[in-house]
C-alpha angles and dihedrals in degrees: 000000000000119000123236097209131065137170109205139168111221118201126195133175116184137200093254087070092222086145140267115316117210127186128182105207138184113210124192130181119211104151087309132038117257131182143195120198101218099178132004134176141169117217111201116225117251114242092258092060095041089057093045094049093044090059097041093101091060094047125099119249087250090056091048092052089050091052094046099081091046091051092045089053090049092048091050091054090050092050093046089051091051091052091049095045093057095032092234112187107168115062122156091187143321120249115202133183093196116205122297109241100165129016118173104137092168084068094042091253133130128146129182116187117218096047098105123130090243087075090073092053093046091053097037087225141097111274129201114196148130094073098166105053101074093049091054088050088054092054099266134128092248086230154121098029100168098077096084087059091047090054097047102031104030105032093138090079129076092212132022109205124187121195105192131118082326131012116244134174138204128193143147117263125177091339096312133096112245124193139160144153111270105192144317115286120161095014087069102030094049091047092059096038086057088058088062093048097261129118089220141344101275108222089341092282095140090051092045089058092053133081131241113250100209097198092053090045091052091050093047090051090050096059112133094238091073093061095051117103121241144286089074137137139192134223136189087264088068091054093046095045104034114016107038095046090050093050095043090052088072097059095208134148113293094235088054088052089052092047093048095045091048088054089049092054092049094050094048096046094045090056090059097049096048101081094086118048119222092014130160113238117198107207121196140159133070092300090071089074089060097093094186092054090052090048091053090046091053089049091060100038133061095198127102111268108207119198109193131201118310089249093061091040094054103033107029093111092046089050092050095047086055087052092047086057092052090051091048091047087055091045089240128143112280099156122062122207090208087064105037102028093238120152094251143008106263147169106252133193140070120262116211111190120203108261 
């Protein structure tokens, strides 16, 4: 008989390289799933790992395979420190996304480092991880994976929007969950803020001081990706190969780049939350702290933009990866074909039991 209560640590590392997000979550099932985030923490990456992860997209597969055990060891040390810091004693299992090193689903390729079996031995605990690989084998994009959590944990919202390294959205349409990546966000904004000596554009103040370059904005909005049907997803390769070269071709002031790209994000996101009038839009991810970006989004959209508690903003993805682990542990569907384009709905993820 399946249990209706689980204590899980969810672990997430995103493309914006803000750090490793960890959430210790209590899940209960009583007709509907409910959750309580008991402890949560973001561990920033040290400079060495920031440099390594920044360059992953340029590395060969052989180099990535070489880095994988080192990253897995590092990830294990971070998780063990989290457990120690909060004196966590009851853990049913740990559910980890790892860090995306390679994502080319059109070629049948996706690789997340930190998903090796050694993680279970390092943590002395059952680990559920590598959630994307099976979906790609089944013809899917391997992303996004969060929508099943949006459906079962945040059903009170018409749209669930995440503003992280990339923006992505999830919603119900004709009885099916639909979801896809909209456009880059912090992968680009942070890149140019770094050029000015900042880790990120605090509250969007750098962007607010810039000017929109209309020709660049028009060209950004005309990128081929935006005309492609979903399911579709983005990786850092897209930013490096298509977005940054386009922007750098203009040779304009960095603050004008930030201003123009912020406008671009707002335009593209607003398009995707405009199908349902008077809708509630849950907005999470690091981009919610960019007040200027939210101002521009509200300018283009008539829907209610709901910004939840900081805990949900910062740790929603870690929460949902913990939940993906629960569903996988129960051998229940955690990956939707309507979202990823896979051949079937399925229960994805590898389970490494402590030996």
